[in-house]
Wavefront OBJ file of the C-alpha trace (Angstrom):
o trace
v -0.044 -0.041 0.050
v 1.237 3.432 -0.971
v 1.825 5.761 2.075
v -0.694 8.493 2.425
v 2.126 11.045 2.476
v 3.236 10.014 -0.959
v -0.371 10.094 -2.229
v -0.788 13.593 -0.721
v 2.479 14.887 -2.441
v 1.051 13.593 -5.810
v -2.334 15.341 -5.673
v -0.685 18.488 -4.347
v 1.729 18.442 -7.294
v -1.133 18.034 -9.820
v -3.237 20.734 -8.237
v -0.398 23.238 -8.325
v 0.010 22.791 -12.098
v -3.637 22.356 -13.110
v -5.968 23.923 -10.482
v -8.007 20.773 -10.617
v -9.035 19.530 -7.175
v -8.310 15.827 -6.396
v -9.210 13.380 -3.729
v -8.200 9.772 -3.299
v -10.347 7.179 -1.588
v -8.748 3.768 -0.728
v -10.438 0.391 -1.031
v -11.523 0.574 2.499
v -13.492 3.797 1.710
v -11.160 5.928 3.595
v -9.736 9.212 2.401
v -6.149 8.880 1.632
v -5.265 12.229 0.085
v -7.229 15.500 -0.928
v -6.726 18.945 -2.061
v -10.284 20.279 -0.885
v -12.143 20.162 2.382
v -15.896 19.266 1.611
v -15.137 15.754 0.683
v -18.296 14.426 2.376
v -20.576 15.703 -0.343
v -19.032 13.645 -3.008
v -17.970 10.542 -0.776
v -21.330 8.721 -1.343
v -21.087 8.940 -5.041
v -17.728 7.665 -4.693
v -18.833 4.620 -2.735
v -21.527 3.966 -5.318
v -19.005 4.218 -8.144
v -16.995 1.395 -6.337
v -19.689 -1.152 -6.920
v -20.174 -0.076 -10.579
v -18.566 -1.890 -13.470
v -17.450 1.396 -15.032
v -13.633 2.304 -15.042
v -14.468 6.005 -15.015
v -17.602 8.023 -14.595
v -18.805 11.664 -14.417
v -21.296 12.361 -11.554
v -22.563 15.658 -9.950
v -19.565 17.671 -11.166
v -17.001 15.135 -10.291
v -14.980 12.808 -12.690
v -14.312 9.399 -10.988
v -11.652 6.922 -11.850
v -10.645 3.544 -10.717
v -7.097 2.344 -9.974
v -6.631 -1.475 -9.829
v -3.798 -3.918 -9.164
v -4.113 -7.428 -10.658
v -7.848 -6.967 -10.953
v -8.288 -5.771 -7.168
v -9.662 -2.252 -6.652
v -7.035 -0.261 -4.671
v -8.092 3.348 -5.034
v -10.923 5.588 -6.382
v -9.757 9.084 -7.666
v -12.035 11.962 -7.767
v -11.207 15.035 -10.053
v -13.146 18.490 -9.836
v -12.552 21.838 -11.590
v -13.929 24.450 -14.072
v -11.604 23.764 -16.866
v -12.010 21.288 -19.763
v -8.743 19.603 -18.307
v -10.506 17.788 -15.383
v -10.846 14.421 -17.243
v -7.127 14.701 -18.555
v -5.764 15.575 -15.021
v -7.843 12.897 -13.349
v -6.814 10.228 -15.822
v -3.093 11.533 -15.226
v -3.484 10.905 -11.626
v -4.734 7.582 -12.016
v -1.825 6.816 -14.287
v 0.634 8.033 -11.757
v -0.882 6.176 -8.779
v -0.915 3.045 -10.954
v 2.944 3.409 -11.684
v 3.380 3.888 -7.875
v 1.601 0.795 -7.114
v 3.822 -1.206 -9.608
v 6.943 0.393 -8.036
v 5.751 -0.337 -4.448
v 4.847 -3.896 -5.345
v 8.280 -4.422 -6.872
v 9.904 -2.952 -3.845
v 7.778 -4.997 -1.614
v 8.731 -8.166 -3.527
v 12.358 -7.357 -3.433
v 12.183 -6.457 0.253
v 10.345 -9.846 0.934
v 13.162 -11.551 -1.016
v 15.969 -9.870 0.829
v 14.374 -10.744 4.208
v 14.059 -14.411 3.460
v 17.474 -14.324 2.040
v 19.006 -12.915 5.246
v 17.086 -15.300 7.295
v 18.305 -18.271 5.433
v 14.598 -19.175 4.391
v 15.271 -19.997 0.615
v 16.410 -23.170 -1.046
v 19.392 -22.366 -3.419
v 17.350 -23.112 -6.632
v 14.614 -20.797 -5.586
v 17.178 -18.119 -4.541
v 18.619 -17.780 -7.901
v 15.271 -18.031 -9.760
v 13.674 -15.449 -7.675
v 16.616 -13.313 -8.005
v 16.471 -13.389 -11.676
v 12.792 -12.542 -11.728
v 13.527 -9.512 -9.704
v 16.603 -8.401 -11.610
v 18.900 -8.878 -8.760
v 22.363 -9.781 -9.781
v 23.638 -12.813 -7.960
v 27.329 -12.901 -8.537
v 28.370 -9.310 -7.187
v 30.162 -8.509 -3.847
v 28.068 -7.550 -0.921
v 28.357 -6.799 2.593
v 25.592 -6.684 5.359
v 25.278 -3.725 7.768
v 23.074 -3.794 10.858
v 22.277 -0.312 12.289
v 20.743 -0.270 15.632
v 19.223 2.967 17.079
v 18.020 3.855 20.635
v 14.397 3.528 19.708
v 12.365 0.564 18.348
v 10.363 1.130 15.192
v 12.359 4.130 14.367
v 10.741 5.181 11.131
v 12.778 8.538 10.893
v 15.956 6.551 11.033
v 14.743 4.113 8.530
v 13.704 6.847 6.116
v 16.992 8.689 6.529
v 19.040 5.436 5.646
v 16.869 4.999 2.651
v 17.325 8.590 1.479
v 21.051 8.131 1.853
v 21.201 5.103 -0.560
v 18.239 6.357 -2.695
v 20.543 6.557 -5.771
v 22.210 3.133 -5.013
v 19.668 0.949 -6.849
v 21.715 -2.314 -6.230
v 21.738 -1.534 -2.337
v 18.848 -2.837 -0.260
v 17.438 -1.542 3.002
v 15.085 -3.539 5.126
v 14.220 -4.639 8.667
v 13.670 -8.242 9.920
v 12.705 -7.018 13.469
v 11.688 -3.758 15.321
v 15.099 -2.999 16.676
v 17.524 -2.516 13.780
v 17.702 -1.468 10.176
v 19.570 -3.775 7.697
v 21.631 -2.610 4.704
v 22.791 -5.006 2.154
v 25.280 -3.075 0.162
v 27.093 -3.698 -3.101
v 30.935 -3.466 -2.725
v 32.797 -2.251 -5.545
v 36.021 -4.033 -6.749
v 38.261 -1.485 -5.289
v 36.559 -0.909 -2.026
v 38.461 -2.061 1.181
v 37.359 -2.643 4.685
v 38.612 1.043 5.457
v 36.001 2.142 2.986
v 33.190 0.180 4.632
v 34.128 1.794 7.894
v 33.695 5.197 6.227
v 30.271 4.195 4.949
v 29.292 3.322 8.496
v 30.525 6.670 10.039
v 28.541 8.423 7.159
v 25.293 6.560 8.306
v 26.054 7.390 11.983
v 26.543 11.191 11.086
v 23.479 11.304 8.956
v 21.124 9.726 11.750
v 22.528 11.906 14.249
v 21.946 15.142 12.184
v 18.885 14.234 10.142
v 16.924 11.772 12.528
v 18.357 13.075 15.820
v 19.151 9.471 16.640
v 22.321 7.899 18.128
v 23.122 4.661 16.517
v 25.586 1.818 16.481
v 26.675 0.092 13.171
v 28.111 -3.502 12.802
v 28.930 -5.226 9.522
v 29.968 -8.657 8.508
v 32.629 -9.720 5.986
v 32.477 -9.028 2.102
v 30.865 -12.133 0.254
v 31.048 -12.879 -3.494
v 27.632 -14.531 -4.093
v 24.180 -13.988 -3.131
v 23.954 -17.266 -1.388
v 26.496 -16.057 1.142
v 24.520 -12.925 2.074
v 22.916 -14.741 5.082
v 26.304 -15.501 6.390
v 27.462 -11.737 6.349
v 24.302 -11.030 8.088
v 24.909 -13.495 10.880
v 28.428 -12.218 11.234
v 27.070 -8.688 11.534
v 24.637 -9.600 14.203
v 27.419 -11.308 16.125
v 29.492 -8.069 15.771
v 26.771 -6.028 17.064
v 26.456 -8.267 20.250
v 30.195 -8.781 20.706
v 30.538 -4.835 20.393
v 28.085 -4.275 23.166
v 29.961 -6.605 25.527
v 33.635 -5.720 24.856
v 33.803 -2.468 22.651
v 30.851 -0.461 24.074
v 32.981 2.731 23.357
v 32.869 2.084 19.630
v 29.971 3.149 17.369
v 31.255 0.922 14.433
v 32.181 -2.637 14.958
v 33.444 -4.968 12.095
v 33.300 -8.753 12.400
v 36.723 -9.370 10.955
v 38.110 -7.111 13.874
v 36.335 -8.808 16.809
v 39.482 -10.699 17.928
v 39.315 -12.854 21.025
v 35.987 -11.357 21.888
v 34.438 -13.405 19.073
v 35.710 -16.591 20.533
v 34.628 -15.807 24.065
v 31.047 -14.910 22.782
v 30.803 -18.492 21.433
v 31.684 -20.220 24.840
v 28.981 -21.941 26.752
v 28.247 -20.257 30.061
v 29.046 -23.549 32.286
v 32.518 -23.571 30.603
v 33.082 -19.960 31.411
v 32.026 -20.452 35.007
v 34.341 -23.386 35.390
v 37.269 -21.279 33.942
v 36.671 -18.572 36.421
v 36.434 -20.992 39.341
v 39.557 -22.848 38.395
v 41.779 -19.744 37.906
v 40.365 -17.431 40.667
v 39.051 -20.067 43.100
v 35.388 -18.666 42.679
v 36.446 -14.859 43.048
v 35.615 -12.419 40.137
v 38.631 -10.931 38.536
v 36.793 -7.600 38.416
v 36.073 -7.414 42.045
v 38.884 -5.032 42.524
v 38.281 -1.331 43.381
v 38.204 1.190 40.406
v 41.696 2.287 41.177
v 43.199 -1.069 40.658
v 40.828 -1.993 37.665
v 41.945 1.332 36.056
v 45.431 0.423 36.723
v 45.157 -3.073 35.183
v 43.440 -1.694 31.970
v 46.052 1.028 31.457
v 48.777 -1.513 31.848
v 47.188 -3.718 29.165
v 46.627 -0.743 26.916
v 50.247 0.023 27.132
v 51.368 -3.539 26.279
v 52.651 -4.318 29.748
v 55.142 -1.534 29.830
v 55.620 -0.342 33.334
v 57.297 3.023 32.586
v 54.657 4.117 30.072
v 51.791 3.091 32.236
v 53.062 4.929 35.323
v 53.643 8.042 33.321
v 50.030 8.006 31.899
v 48.733 7.391 35.424
v 50.769 10.046 36.833
v 52.090 7.900 39.568
v 55.539 6.672 40.378
v 56.892 3.524 38.834
v 57.383 1.962 42.474
v 53.652 2.723 43.089
v 52.663 0.888 39.939
v 54.912 -2.102 40.864
v 53.392 -2.051 44.297
v 49.898 -2.425 42.916
v 51.015 -5.180 40.377
v 52.521 -6.998 43.359
v 49.286 -6.693 45.284
v 47.323 -8.155 42.348
v 49.783 -11.066 42.099
v 49.413 -11.785 45.715
v 45.555 -11.971 45.474
v 45.166 -13.778 42.240
v 48.580 -15.753 41.894
v 49.010 -14.060 38.469
v 51.914 -11.650 37.722
v 50.623 -9.266 34.994
v 54.086 -8.422 33.988
v 54.428 -12.052 32.709
v 52.888 -12.334 29.365
v 50.980 -15.678 29.955
v 49.495 -14.468 33.251
v 48.561 -11.172 31.632
v 46.765 -13.118 28.870
v 44.975 -15.388 31.439
v 43.889 -12.251 33.369
v 42.698 -10.321 30.232
v 40.522 -13.273 29.061
v 39.132 -13.665 32.535
v 38.034 -10.007 32.509
v 36.387 -10.526 29.031
v 34.731 -13.792 30.159
v 33.223 -12.171 33.303
v 31.913 -9.266 30.967
v 30.316 -11.755 28.777
v 28.698 -13.736 31.662
v 27.222 -10.561 33.028
v 25.915 -9.460 29.654
v 24.264 -12.980 28.914
v 22.694 -12.690 32.635
v 21.304 -9.378 31.910
v 19.720 -10.669 28.592
v 18.224 -13.479 30.478
v 16.412 -11.036 33.036
v 14.495 -9.268 30.240
l 1 2 3 4 5 6 7 8 9 10 11 12 13 14 15 16 17 18 19 20 21 22 23 24 25 26 27 28 29 30 31 32 33 34 35 36 37 38 39 40 41 42 43 44 45 46 47 48 49 50 51 52 53 54 55 56 57 58 59 60 61 62 63 64 65 66 67 68 69 70 71 72 73 74 75 76 77 78 79 80 81 82 83 84 85 86 87 88 89 90 91 92 93 94 95 96 97 98 99 100 101 102 103 104 105 106 107 108 109 110 111 112 113 114 115 116 117 118 119 120 121 122 123 124 125 126 127 128 129 130 131 132 133 134 135 136 137 138 139 140 141 142 143 144 145 146 147 148 149 150 151 152 153 154 155 156 157 158 159 160 161 162 163 164 165 166 167 168 169 170 171 172 173 174 175 176 177 178 179 180 181 182 183 184 185 186 187 188 189 190 191 192 193 194 195 196 197 198 199 200 201 202 203 204 205 206 207 208 209 210 211 212 213 214 215 216 217 218 219 220 221 222 223 224 225 226 227 228 229 230 231 232 233 234 235 236 237 238 239 240 241 242 243 244 245 246 247 248 249 250 251 252 253 254 255 256 257 258 259 260 261 262 263 264 265 266 267 268 269 270 271 272 273 274 275 276 277 278 279 280 281 282 283 284 285 286 287 288 289 290 291 292 293 294 295 296 297 298 299 300 301 302 303 304 305 306 307 308 309 310 311 312 313 314 315 316 317 318 319 320 321 322 323 324 325 326 327 328 329 330 331 332 333 334 335 336 337 338 339 340 341 342 343 344 345 346 347 348 349 350 351 352 353 354 355 356 357 358 359 360 361 362 363
């Protein structure tokens, strides 16, 4: 069904160039768009016209037209004016609405195909057959982006993204749930992952300025064939989740840069619990005070460099050594030793993952 906003824009445009008043009534007998107020006086005639076999009809100063799709009535158009152009303008309106119906139907068919493609609901033979019918190329490079905004059913954000890619006819924008927007984007031969990052940044900037909506963007790997699009979608979904757990300070997360976080995300919770219990004897590695945790994180950021870490924390080198000795005494792990540092870093990430999964289970 065409949106009432598009229909109103259509009749307003025709009124501006012809001075012919127009009204569009849908198949449910509701007024969808109009350029005059006293619609009620002609509505009864329009309803009678719906039941008539005529394609067009002149009644009480109005010219009526039917717009059908596959034999089903979709709209009634009413035209009124003082010039001889009323019939021509009404016919033109019917023609434009008919073309809009075709375009919307094609977009709906493509949208439905893309949704089923993402969700892996198509057999391979059906996938290629339907793609050919819809004039969608099957052997071009593509990548899937997932755009998540603060609000569910964010129609402003969806329209902003559609506007941004309106000229890219081989890109597809859809949604499979109420929380996120999905972009299936064609990747040109010379485009790198750095270029994909730039695209994500543009999307975030546009949503901030145009839709006044903060967003997070995740994307999968580049695939070479349409049958692999669902894989890129699953990768983007994982990247979005892993980004929330381990990289919450980033607005753009790429699947191919998830690192060890991707491995931890796929661990079963019982195995995580066993790991923490064995290494820390049931204690949580993040139970330290904020000062100690800040020291640990900064030490990791500086690749276990004591001098640089103490400089950035504005503390004496001996103070940092004292804190590291204290951590070793409590946990049995010396963070200055690479293997122990890796164990502690993984433990911190495992605890983050467990807490995230626990919070998901409570909703």
